[in-house]
Structure formats: C-alpha cells, structure tokens
C-alpha positions, 0 to 999 in steps of 0.5 A: 501274086495274090492279095488278101484283105482283112477288115477290122474296126475301131472307134476313136476321138480326135480334134484337128487344130492348129494352136497358132491359128484363130478359132475362125481359121481352125473352123474354116479349115477343119470344120466339125473336126475342130470341135473344142470338145473333140468328136469321134469316128467309127473307123474301118481299117482294110489291111491288104497283104500280098504273096504266093499261097503256101503249097499245103495250106493255100494261105498267103497268111492265116487271116486269124493271125493277120487279125491278131497282128492288126489288133496287137499293133493297131486296133487295140491301141486306137480303139476308144482312144483320143488320137491326140492324147493317148496313142504312143505311135502318133507324134505329139503335134501331128494332126491325127488325120486319116491321111496321117493315120494310114502312114502310121498304121503301115509303119506299125504293121509292116515288119510284123507282116513280113515276119509272117512271110508275106508283104504289106500291100495297102492300108485303107482307112475309112473315116466315114461312109464317104471319106477314106485314105489309102497308102501303099508304102510310098514315101 
C-alpha cells in the first residue's frame, strides 16, 4: 500500500462557547477561543489517501484531481468563513474545534475519494504551529 498526502490551506473564524455557562467558565475552558468578537486561524489541512499505483500512470490518484476534490468539498466552503455560522456541514450547536473538524472533513471527502479508486487514510488539520488533530476514520 502506498500513501500520498495533499496539503491545502484555509482561513476561518470561530468562537468556542457554551451558552449555559458563565463568561468566566467559558474563558477558563476555552481561553482566547471564547472571544466575544470571534477569532481566526490559518489552517493547514493534510489529506492522505492510500492505494496501489496505477500500472500506466503510477498514480494512486492524480494529485491535481485530489486538490480539486478537497477544494470543492472542504476548503472552498471553509475558507474565510465563520465556522459557527456559515458552514452547512457543521451541525448547529457543535463546537467547531479542530477535533470535530477532522471528523466532519473526513465525512465530506470519503465518498468522493473512493469514487476515484483509492481510500481516504487520514485527515490532519493544523490549527496553529503547535496544535493539530488527526483522524483515521475510526468511530
């Protein structure tokens, strides 16, 4: 099995907040992410697929096609959005954490990638230089 990763970027704002909690509890739990006026991140998205290289092209998937799929299903929707308000595939009330986003991004991409003859292996989403989440499709 061979693995190949495509990296894409997007910028988005969010706020982590639980309405039933006090402002103090929200700030204690979510820190800067609880800012009343939102705040943003420059996200780096790593999408890894796996498969056998095609005997003629040598590709698992054409990486240009992979990039187009990521843009159509994920980054064109997320880029310059408010994750709490603007994104139809983020359920209302779900905290738009990096942990939740990797699962939702997987759900957005899995079928489209399988239609190209390979399998989605991993989603890794960098929120900052020091924080990322990764997901391998386990429930």
